[in-house]
C-alpha positions in Angstrom: -16.1 40.4 -24.8 -12.7 41.4 -23.3 -9.9 39.1 -24.7 -7.4 39.9 -22.0 -9.8 39.2 -19.1 -10.2 35.6 -20.5 -6.6 35.1 -20.8 -5.7 36.4 -17.4 -8.4 34.3 -15.7 -7.1 31.2 -17.5 -3.5 31.7 -16.5 -4.3 32.3 -12.8 -6.6 29.3 -12.6 -4.2 26.7 -13.9 -1.3 25.0 -12.3 2.1 26.8 -12.9 5.4 25.5 -14.1 7.3 25.4 -17.3 6.1 21.9 -18.0 2.7 22.9 -18.9 3.4 26.5 -20.3 3.0 25.4 -23.9 -0.3 23.7 -23.2 -1.6 26.7 -21.2 -0.7 29.1 -24.1 -2.4 26.8 -26.6 -5.5 26.9 -24.6 -5.5 30.7 -24.4 -4.8 30.8 -28.1 -8.0 28.9 -28.7 -9.9 31.4 -26.8 -8.4 34.3 -28.7 -9.4 32.7 -32.0 -13.0 32.5 -30.7 -12.9 36.2 -29.9 -11.5 36.9 -33.3 -14.1 34.8 -35.0 -16.9 36.6 -33.0 -15.4 39.8 -34.0 -16.0 38.9 -37.8 -12.4 38.1 -38.7 -11.6 35.9 -41.6 -13.1 32.6 -40.6 -11.3 30.5 -43.1 -8.0 31.7 -41.9 -9.2 31.1 -38.4 -10.1 27.4 -39.2 -6.6 26.9 -40.6 -5.0 28.2 -37.5 -7.1 25.9 -35.4 -5.7 23.0 -37.5 -2.2 24.2 -36.6 -2.9 24.4 -32.8 -4.8 21.0 -33.0 -1.5 19.5 -34.3 0.7 21.1 -31.8 2.3 23.6 -34.2 2.2 26.6 -31.9 4.9 28.6 -33.4 3.4 28.5 -36.8 0.0 29.2 -35.4 1.3 32.3 -33.6 2.8 33.7 -36.7 -0.5 33.1 -38.6 -2.5 34.9 -35.9 -0.1 37.9 -36.1 -0.6 37.9 -39.9 -4.3 37.7 -39.5 -4.3 40.4 -36.8 -2.0 42.8 -39.0 -3.9 42.2 -42.2 -7.2 43.3 -40.5 -5.8 46.2 -38.4 -6.9 48.7 -40.9 -10.4 47.3 -41.2 -10.7 46.9 -37.5 -9.9 50.5 -37.1 -12.4 51.5 -39.6 -15.1 49.3 -38.0 -14.2 50.9 -34.8 -14.6 54.4 -36.0 -17.7 53.4 -37.9 -19.2 52.1 -34.9 -18.3 55.3 -33.2 -19.8 57.2 -35.9 -23.0 55.2 -35.7 -23.4 55.8 -32.2 -22.7 59.5 -32.6 -25.6 59.6 -35.4 -28.1 57.3 -33.8 -27.4 58.2 -29.9 -26.2 61.7 -30.5 -23.0 61.1 -28.7 -20.7 64.1 -28.5 -17.3 64.1 -30.2 -15.7 64.4 -26.7 -17.1 61.2 -25.6 -15.2 59.5 -28.6 -12.0 61.1 -27.8 -12.4 59.8 -24.1 -12.8 56.3 -25.4 -9.7 56.7 -27.4 -7.8 58.1 -24.4 -8.8 55.1 -22.3 -7.7 52.8 -25.2 -4.2 54.4 -25.2 -4.0 54.2 -21.5 -4.9 50.4 -21.6 -2.3 49.7 -24.2 0.4 51.5 -22.2 -0.4 50.0 -18.8 -1.2 46.4 -19.8 2.3 45.3 -21.2 2.1 41.4 -20.4 -0.5 38.7 -20.0 -0.2 38.7 -16.2 -1.1 42.4 -16.1 -4.2 42.2 -18.2 -7.7 42.4 -17.2 -7.2 43.9 -13.6 -9.7 46.8 -14.3 -11.7 45.1 -16.9 -14.8 44.7 -14.6 -15.3 48.5 -15.0 -15.3 48.5 -18.8 -18.7 48.0 -20.5 -19.1 45.1 -23.1 -19.9 47.5 -25.9 -16.5 49.2 -25.6 -15.0 47.2 -28.4 -12.5 49.9 -29.4 -10.1 48.5 -26.8 -10.4 44.8 -28.0 -7.8 44.9 -30.8 -5.2 46.6 -28.7 -5.8 44.2 -25.7 -5.7 41.3 -27.9 -2.4 42.4 -29.5 -0.7 42.9 -26.0 -2.1 39.6 -24.6 -1.1 37.7 -28.0 2.5 39.1 -27.6 2.8 37.9 -23.9 1.6 34.4 -24.8 4.2 34.4 -27.6 7.0 35.4 -25.3 5.9 32.8 -22.6 5.9 30.1 -25.1 9.3 31.1 -26.5 10.8 31.1 -22.9 9.5 27.7 -22.3 11.5 26.5 -25.3 14.6 28.6 -25.0 16.9 25.6 -24.9 15.7 24.2 -28.2 18.1 24.8 -31.2 17.7 28.1 -33.0 14.6 29.1 -31.0 16.0 31.9 -29.0 17.1 33.9 -32.1 13.6 33.3 -33.8 11.9 34.6 -30.7 14.1 37.8 -30.8 13.1 38.4 -34.4 9.5 37.9 -33.8 9.6 40.2 -30.7 11.3 42.9 -32.8 8.7 42.4 -35.6 6.0 42.7 -33.0 7.2 45.9 -31.8 7.5 47.3 -35.3 4.0 46.2 -36.1 2.7 47.8 -32.9 4.2 51.2 -34.2 2.4 50.5 -37.5 -0.9 49.9 -35.7 -0.8 53.2 -33.9 -0.1 54.9 -37.2 -2.9 52.9 -38.8 -5.3 54.3 -36.1 -4.5 57.8 -37.1 -5.1 57.0 -40.7 -8.4 55.4 -39.9 -9.7 58.6 -38.4 -9.2 60.4 -41.7 -10.7 57.7 -43.9 -13.9 57.0 -41.7 -16.4 57.7 -44.5 -14.5 55.8 -47.0 -15.0 52.5 -45.3 -18.8 52.7 -44.6 -19.6 50.4 -47.5 -17.0 47.8 -46.3 -19.0 47.4 -43.0 -22.2 46.6 -44.9 -20.3 43.9 -46.9 -18.9 42.5 -43.7 -22.4 42.2 -42.2 -23.5 40.4 -45.3 -20.5 38.1 -45.2 -21.4 37.2 -41.6 -24.9 36.2 -42.4 -23.7 33.9 -45.1 -20.8 32.4 -43.1 -22.5 29.2 -42.0 -23.0 28.1 -45.6 -19.6 29.2 -46.9 -17.7 27.6 -44.0 -18.5 24.2 -45.2 -18.1 24.9 -49.0 -14.6 26.2 -48.5 -13.3 22.9 -46.9 -11.6 21.8 -50.0 -9.9 25.1 -50.4 -8.8 24.9 -46.9 -7.3 21.5 -47.3 -5.1 22.7 -50.1 -4.0 25.6 -47.9 -3.3 23.4 -45.0 -0.9 21.2 -47.2 1.0 24.5 -47.9 1.4 25.0 -44.3 2.7 21.4 -43.7 -0.4 20.0 -42.1 -1.8 16.5 -43.1 -5.5 15.7 -42.7 -4.6 12.3 -41.0 -2.5 14.0 -38.3 -3.6 13.1 -34.7 -5.8 16.0 -33.7 -5.0 15.7 -30.0 -4.0 18.2 -27.4 -0.4 18.0 -25.9 -1.7 16.5 -22.7 -3.5 13.7 -24.6 -0.8 12.9 -27.3 0.2 9.6 -25.7 -2.9 7.7 -24.8 -2.0 5.5 -21.7 -2.9 1.8 -21.8 -5.4 0.9 -19.1 -4.0 0.2 -15.6 -7.1 -1.7 -14.7 -7.9 -5.4 -15.2 -10.6 -6.4 -17.8 -13.4 -6.6 -15.1 -12.9 -3.0 -14.0 -13.1 -1.6 -17.5 -16.4 -0.2 -18.7 -16.1 2.4 -21.4 -19.8 2.3 -22.2 -20.7 3.3 -18.5 -18.2 6.2 -18.5 -19.7 7.6 -21.9 -23.2 7.1 -20.6 -22.3 8.9 -17.4 -20.6 11.9 -19.3 -23.4 12.0 -21.9 -26.2 12.4 -19.4 -24.2 15.3 -17.7 -23.6 17.0 -21.1 -27.3 16.7 -22.2 -28.4 18.0 -18.7 -25.6 19.8 -16.8 -27.8 20.5 -13.8 -27.4 16.8 -12.9 -23.8 17.7 -11.7 -25.5 19.1 -8.6 -26.2 15.7 -7.3 -24.3 13.2 -9.4 -20.7 14.3 -9.1 -17.6 12.3 -8.3 -15.2 13.6 -5.7 -11.6 14.2 -6.8 -10.0 11.4 -4.6 -12.5 8.8 -6.1 -12.5 10.0 -9.6 -11.0 7.1 -11.7 -11.8 7.3 -15.4 -10.2 4.7 -17.6 -10.5 7.0 -20.7 -8.6 10.1 -20.1 -10.6 11.9 -22.8 -13.7 11.3 -20.9 -12.0 12.5 -17.7 -11.1 15.7 -19.5 -14.6 16.3 -20.5 -15.9 15.6 -17.0 -13.5 18.6 -16.0 -15.1 20.7 -18.7 -18.7 19.9 -17.2 -17.5 20.9 -13.7 -16.1 24.3 -14.7 -17.9 25.1 -18.0 -21.2 23.4 -19.0 -22.3 22.8 -15.4 -20.0 25.4 -13.9 -22.8 27.5 -12.2 -24.5 24.3 -10.9 -21.4 22.4 -9.6 -20.9 22.6 -5.8 -17.5 23.9 -4.7 -16.7 20.5 -3.0 -17.1 18.8 -6.4 -14.5 21.1 -8.1 -11.9 20.8 -5.4 -8.7 19.1 -6.6 -9.6 19.3 -10.4 -7.7 21.4 -12.9 -9.4 23.1 -15.9 -10.1 21.0 -19.0 -8.2 21.2 -22.3 -10.5 22.3 -25.1 -10.0 21.7 -28.9 -11.9 20.7 -31.9 -11.8 17.1 -31.1 -13.1 17.6 -27.6 -15.9 19.4 -29.2 -16.7 16.7 -31.6 -16.6 14.0 -28.9 -18.9 16.0 -26.7 -21.4 16.2 -29.5 -21.2 12.5 -30.3 -21.7 11.6 -26.7 -24.6 13.9 -26.4 -26.3 12.4 -29.5 -25.6 8.8 -28.5 -27.0 9.1 -25.0 -30.0 11.1 -26.1 -31.0 8.3 -28.4 -31.4 5.9 -25.4 -33.4 5.9 -22.2 -31.2 5.9 -19.1 -31.7 6.3 -15.4 -29.2 8.9 -14.2 -29.4 7.7 -10.6 -28.6 4.1 -11.6 -25.8 5.2 -14.1 -24.3 7.4 -11.5 -24.4 4.7 -8.7 -22.7 2.1 -11.1 -20.0 4.4 -12.1 -19.2 5.5 -8.5 -19.0 1.8 -7.4 -16.7 1.2 -10.3 -14.5 4.1 -9.3 -14.3 2.9 -5.7 -13.1 -0.5 -6.8 -10.5 1.1 -9.3 -9.2 3.3 -6.4 -8.9 0.5 -3.9 -7.2 -1.8 -6.6 -4.6 0.8 -7.5 -3.9 1.5 -3.8 -3.5 -2.1 -2.7 0.0 -3.4 -3.0 -0.8 -7.1 -2.4 -1.6 -8.9 -5.6 -3.8 -11.6 -3.7 -5.8 -8.7 -2.3 -6.1 -6.9 -5.5 -7.6 -10.0 -7.2 -10.2 -10.3 -4.4 -11.1 -6.6 -4.9 -11.6 -7.2 -8.6 -13.8 -10.2 -7.7 -16.2 -8.0 -5.7 -17.7 -7.1 -9.1 -18.8 -10.7 -9.4 -20.6 -11.0 -6.1 -24.1 -12.4 -6.2 -25.6 -9.2 -4.8 -23.2 -6.7 -6.4 -26.1 -4.9 -8.4 -27.9 -4.3 -5.2 -25.0 -3.0 -3.3 -24.5 0.7 -2.5 -21.1 2.6 -2.9 -20.8 2.6 0.8 -21.4 -1.2 0.8 -18.7 -1.6 -1.8 -16.3 0.2 0.6 -17.3 -2.0 3.4 -16.8 -5.2 1.2 -13.2 -4.0 0.4 -12.4 -3.6 4.0 -13.8 -7.1 4.6 -11.7 -8.4 1.8 -8.5 -6.9 3.5 -9.4 -8.2 7.0 -10.4 -11.7 5.7 -7.2 -12.0 3.8 -5.3 -12.3 6.9 -7.0 -15.7 7.6 -6.9 -19.0 5.9 -9.8 -19.6 3.7 -11.0 -22.6 1.8 -14.1 -24.4 0.6 -14.1 -27.7 2.8 -16.1 -29.7 0.2 -13.4 -29.2 -2.5 -10.5 -31.7 -3.2 -11.5 -34.2 -0.5 -10.2 -37.2 -2.5 -6.9 -35.7 -3.2 -6.6 -34.7 0.6 -7.4 -38.2 1.6 -5.1 -40.0 -0.9 -2.1 -37.8 -0.4 -2.1 -37.8 3.3 0.2 -34.9 3.3 -1.2 -32.5 5.9 -0.4 -31.1 9.3 -2.6 -33.7 11.0 -0.1 -36.5 10.3 3.1 -34.7 9.6 3.8 -32.9 12.8 7.5 -33.1 14.1 8.0 -35.9 16.6 8.5 -35.1 20.2 11.2 -36.8 22.3 8.4 -38.6 24.0 6.8 -41.4 22.1 3.5 -41.5 23.9 2.9 -37.8 23.8 4.0 -37.5 20.2 1.5 -40.2 19.3 -1.4 -38.6 21.0 -0.6 -35.0 19.9 0.3 -36.2 16.3 3.7 -34.5 16.9 4.3 -30.8 17.3 2.3 -29.2 14.5 2.6 -25.7 13.0 -0.5 -23.6 13.4 -1.1 -24.8 16.9 -0.3 -23.9 20.5 0.9 -26.3 23.3 1.4 -25.6 26.9 3.0 -27.5 29.8 2.0 -26.4 33.3 4.3 -27.3 36.3 4.7 -25.8 39.8 7.4 -23.4 40.5 11.0 -24.8 40.6 10.0 -27.9 38.9 12.2 -27.6 35.8 9.9 -25.7 33.2 12.9 -23.9 31.8 14.9 -27.1 31.5 11.9 -28.8 29.9 11.7 -25.8 27.5 15.5 -26.2 26.5 14.9 -30.0 26.2 12.2 -29.6 23.6 13.8 -26.7 21.7 17.2 -28.4 21.4 15.5 -31.6 20.1 13.5 -29.5 17.6 16.6 -27.6 16.4 19.2 -30.4 16.2 17.3 -33.6 15.6 14.7 -32.0 13.3 17.0 -29.3 12.0 14.7 -26.3 12.4 15.3 -22.8 13.5 13.9 -22.2 16.9 13.2 -19.0 19.0 13.3 -19.3 22.8 11.7 -16.3 24.7 12.1 -16.3 28.5 11.1 -13.9 31.2 12.6 -16.0 34.0 16.0 -17.4 33.2 18.9 -15.2 31.8 21.0 -15.9 28.7 23.9 -17.4 30.7 21.7 -19.8 32.6 19.9 -20.9 29.2 23.3 -21.4 27.6 24.6 -23.6 30.5 21.3 -25.7 30.3 21.6 -26.0 26.6 25.2 -27.3 26.9 24.1 -29.8 29.5 21.2 -31.0 27.2 23.2 -31.4 24.1 25.9 -33.3 25.9 23.6 -35.8 27.5 20.6 -36.3 25.3 20.9 -39.7 23.8 19.3 -38.7 20.4 21.5 -35.6 20.0 24.6 -37.7 21.0 24.0 -39.7 17.8 24.5 -36.3 15.8 27.6 -34.9 17.4 29.2 -38.4 18.0 30.5 -37.9 21.5 29.4 -40.3 24.1 29.7 -38.3 27.3 27.8 -37.6 30.6 28.3 -34.3 32.4 26.1 -32.6 35.1 25.2 -29.0 34.8 27.0 -28.4 38.2 30.3 -30.0 36.7 30.1 -27.7 33.7 29.3 -24.5 35.9 32.4 -25.3 38.1 34.6 -26.4 35.1 35.2 -29.8 36.5 36.7 -32.4 34.2 38.3 -36.0 34.9 41.7 -36.7 33.8 42.8 -39.6 31.5 43.9 -42.6 33.3 47.6 -42.1 32.6 47.7 -38.5 33.3 49.7 -37.3 36.2 47.7 -34.4 37.5 46.4 -33.2 40.9 42.7 -34.0 41.5 40.2 -33.3 44.2 38.5 -36.0 46.2 35.9 -36.5 43.5 38.5 -37.1 41.0 38.3 -33.7 39.0 41.5 -32.1 37.8 42.6 -29.1 40.0 43.6 -25.7 38.6 47.1 -24.8 40.1 47.1 -21.6 42.4 49.3 -19.7 40.0 47.7 -20.8 36.9 45.4 -18.6 34.7 42.2 -19.8 33.3 43.7 -19.9 29.8 46.7 -21.8 30.8 44.4 -24.3 32.8 42.4 -24.7 29.5 45.5 -25.5 27.4 46.6 -28.1 30.0 43.1 -29.8 30.1 43.4 -30.3 26.3 46.5 -32.5 27.0 45.3 -34.4 29.9 41.5 -34.8 29.7 39.7 -36.6 26.9 36.4 -35.6 28.7 37.3 -31.9 28.3 38.2 -32.4 24.7 34.8 -34.2 24.0 33.0 -31.4 25.6 34.7 -28.8 23.5 34.0 -30.9 20.4 30.3 -30.9 21.2 30.2 -27.0 21.7 32.0 -26.5 18.6 29.6 -28.7 16.7 26.6 -26.6 18.2 28.5 -23.5 17.0 28.4 -24.7 13.4 24.6 -25.5 13.3 24.0 -22.2 11.8 21.0 -23.3 9.6 19.2 -24.6 12.7 20.3 -22.3 15.4 18.4 -21.6 18.7 17.7 -18.0 19.0 17.0 -16.4 22.4 15.6 -13.3 23.8 14.9 -12.5 27.4 12.0 -10.2 28.1 11.0 -9.1 31.6 8.8 -5.8 31.5 6.9 -6.3 28.4 3.5 -5.8 26.9 1.5 -8.2 24.7 2.1 -5.9 21.8 5.8 -6.2 22.4 5.7 -10.0 22.7 3.8 -10.1 19.4 6.4 -7.9 17.6 9.3 -9.9 18.9 7.8 -13.1 17.5 7.0 -11.4 14.1 10.4 -9.9 13.8 12.1 -13.2 14.1 9.6 -14.8 11.8 10.2 -12.3 9.1 14.0 -11.9 9.7 14.8 -15.6 10.2 11.8 -17.4 8.9 11.4 -19.0 12.4 8.2 -21.1 12.8 8.9 -22.9 16.1 8.6 -20.8 19.2 9.0 -21.7 22.9 7.8 -19.2 25.5 8.9 -19.7 29.1 6.8 -18.7 31.0 3.3 -17.6 29.8 2.1 -14.8 32.0 0.1 -11.7 31.9 1.9 -8.6 30.5 3.3 -5.9 32.8 0.3 -3.7 32.8 -1.9 -6.5 34.0 0.1 -8.3 36.7 -2.1 -9.9 39.2 -5.1 -10.1 36.9 -5.3 -13.8 36.1 -8.1 -13.3 33.5 -5.6 -11.4 31.4 -3.6 -14.5 30.7 -6.2 -15.6 28.3 -5.6 -12.5 26.2 -2.0 -13.2 25.9 -2.7 -16.9 25.0 -5.1 -15.6 22.4 -2.5 -13.5 20.7 -0.2 -16.4 20.6 -2.9 -18.6 19.2 -3.7 -16.2 16.5 0.0 -15.9 15.5 0.3 -19.5 15.3 -2.7 -19.9 13.0 -2.2 -16.9 10.9 1.5 -17.5 10.2 1.5 -21.3 10.4 3.8 -21.3 13.4 4.1 -23.8 16.4 4.1 -22.0 19.7 4.9 -23.8 23.0 4.5 -22.2 26.4 4.9 -23.1 29.9 2.5 -22.2 32.7 2.5 -22.0 36.5 0.6 -24.7 38.6 -0.3 -23.9 42.3 1.2 -25.6 45.1 -1.8 -27.7 46.0 -2.4 -31.0 47.8 -3.9 -32.4 44.7 -2.4 -35.8 43.8 -0.3 -35.4 40.6 -2.5 -38.1 38.8 -5.6 -36.2 39.7 -4.6 -32.8 38.4 -7.2 -30.5 36.6 -7.3 -27.2 35.0 -8.4 -25.9 38.5 -4.9 -26.3 39.7 -3.4 -23.7 37.3 -2.2 -20.7 39.1 -3.7 -18.5 36.4 -7.3 -18.3 35.2 -8.5 -21.7 33.8 -10.1 -19.9 30.8 -6.7 -19.9 29.2 -7.5 -23.5 28.3 -10.1 -22.4 25.8 -7.5 -21.0 23.4 -4.9 -23.7 23.6 -4.7 -26.7 21.3 -3.0 -28.9 23.9 -2.3 -28.7 27.6 -0.4 -30.9 29.9 -0.4 -30.6 33.8 2.9 -32.0 35.2 3.7 -32.5 38.9 6.3 -34.4 40.7 5.3 -37.7 42.7 6.6 -37.4 46.2 9.2 -40.1 47.1 7.0 -41.3 49.8 4.2 -42.0 47.3 6.1 -43.8 44.7 4.7 -47.3 45.9 1.2 -46.1 45.4 1.7 -45.9 41.6 2.5 -48.2 38.8 2.9 -47.9 35.1 2.4 -50.0 31.9 3.9 -49.7 28.4 0.4 -49.8 26.8 -2.6 -47.8 27.8 -4.7 -50.9 28.2 -2.3 -53.6 29.5 -2.1 -56.4 32.0 1.6 -56.0 32.9 2.5 -53.2 35.2 5.9 -51.9 36.6 6.8 -50.5 40.0 8.4 -47.2 40.3 12.1 -47.7 41.3 13.6 -45.7 44.1 17.0 -44.0 43.6 19.4 -42.6 46.2 20.3 -39.8 43.9 17.9 -36.9 44.8 18.1 -35.4 41.2 16.2 -38.4 39.8 12.4 -37.8 40.0 9.2 -39.0 38.9 6.6 -36.8 37.3 3.0 -37.4 36.5 1.9 -35.8 33.2 -1.9 -35.4 32.8 -3.1 -34.3 29.3 -5.9 -32.1 30.2 -6.7 -31.0 26.6 -5.9 -32.5 23.2 -7.7 -31.4 20.1 -6.1 -34.4 18.3 -7.7 -36.9 20.5 -6.8 -39.2 23.5 -5.9 -37.6 26.9 -3.7 -40.2 28.7 -1.7 -39.9 32.0 2.0 -40.4 31.4 4.9 -41.1 33.8 8.3 -39.3 33.3 11.5 -40.1 35.0 14.0 -37.3 34.8 17.4 -36.2 36.1 17.5 -32.3 36.2 21.4 -32.4 36.8 21.8 -33.9 33.2 18.5 -32.5 32.0 17.4 -35.9 30.7 13.7 -36.6 30.5 12.6 -40.1 29.9 9.0 -41.1 29.2 8.3 -44.5 30.9 4.6 -45.4 30.1 1.1 -44.9 31.1 0.6 -44.1 34.9 -2.1 -45.3 37.1 -2.8 -45.6 40.9 -2.5 -49.1 42.2 -5.9 -50.9 42.9 -7.1 -49.9 46.5 -4.8 -46.8 46.8 
């Protein structure tokens, strides 16, 4: 067997880098020791050297290998010449053939100066040409020694030691060449030694065990302790398991490896691909690699080898292999079942390590406790993992659990929604509740945006919640003006900022403020302070501060709003958008500001589906999913058609978009103005069932209107018809009571 061919193949097949250089060298030295042992070298010395390698003492082992090699050079030369002589006698080989072999040997030594250059032409050398083996071994050994020294050149004192060894090696190579010449002259003298060597080899198996005690004494002289951890460099620190208890199964791993060791042909079918190979015991993983490339190497499909490195072989690995083979052979196992169970376990381990969310990790581990786990295939395990990941997005519970606690505490979204500024609607809807979607539908130009601002301002300032307003109709400037109007005039919000004031949106837009009674200023015909012709806006503002309490109160309110940082109203204007963009906007504010109350004005189809009324349901579904999955409240406005339907008789058919949108909403209100000429046809009561009714009062102010609100859908219960009186100029909405047509109308 050619030593250098083995070493070169081992180096080329393993991953490079200085980090693994020492480990690679040790593996090659194990192979060289096997060659020396097969060549009949001193087996006791070889055993001692193996002990040194097992304990990681490579330098000392290298020196001992050199001593072993040098001490047997003469005998090796004699044996080579003797073999040559035997061939000559028995096969009548001519002397010139022997000289040709010697010439090839010298050429090999000259050309192959390093381990990287060894073995290139070995395929053309017959196995019986053992005359080259010692010189090839010496060259390969020296290369390994140099590589190992280079990997440790930064260690104290190593470089100088390496130089000495290298010089010694060169000197001994010269001695070896001289020794070969001497061997030719003493060929006959050592024939008897060959016979003794053959006898020793026959008796080796018995002597090897008997010499253990002597070996132990020698090992002590070399600084080796019997209780040293005989582990390879790569396995020196055994990692703690990274898997939870349920995903650990050492016996299953051992059984799987033992079956493959006893019958390597099984690897043809029962292999684990690299990206799914997750052993808990790294020693067993190492043996699995050995099976792929060594024991079952000629049976292993290429796809099964892909990604794996070579195994690390040592005496402990050999002992563990023998132990596993014996233990598994003592029991009756079904290879198909063992392989299936181990592959399922590997799939779970892989998914567990790749999943960053702890709650999902726990559910992946729990798959092993499924009622039908034993009957599941590896592909079904993969499907179950996907199902866990998808299911995790949704709220899960066992409805029959904790019913008593649920009832007694009463702390749930069904009763704890935020109150609306409208008592009747707040009662029937149980407030505005997270996890739900609400919609208010009105005709065009009826005040949908003002209604949105009214609700969002109440939620933000009265309930002190962060709010997001999304609009695809009104700009930021218009929304700000509407917000100031609302905050100034809303009675509930006035209690918070402390300013009793009444200002219309038009007055704010035109910057009109009334003077104090004792102020001497120029006013217009409506009594508002006039800005002087040569007066700048800043100068006018400074003058207003001195002559108008109304102005100062207004500024006090806006300053108060500016300080409401913890319950701000965030705004984003989107025009051309897709459903995906709408979803991302909401999620961005949810994660960034922890906003859980969203108002969307107006719910329409996305840009790609304008004119397709049925697509509105898709948008509404997205909003509904967001509300449920992230425990948010999302309120939208919708468009009603300009129909002749009486306000009190509105139905979902009056929606300007597809009526199927109603299916995904939790609550839906249809709101329409009652014409002034029809006010006398209606009346309202303070209770839904009452005997006292009130007329709808007529006002000269055109901004004062009456709206009928028909609750078309309510998952929480009742669906009443409610009467609103509002003044859009002040953005004040008042809920009056339950609306009905007069008898006979």
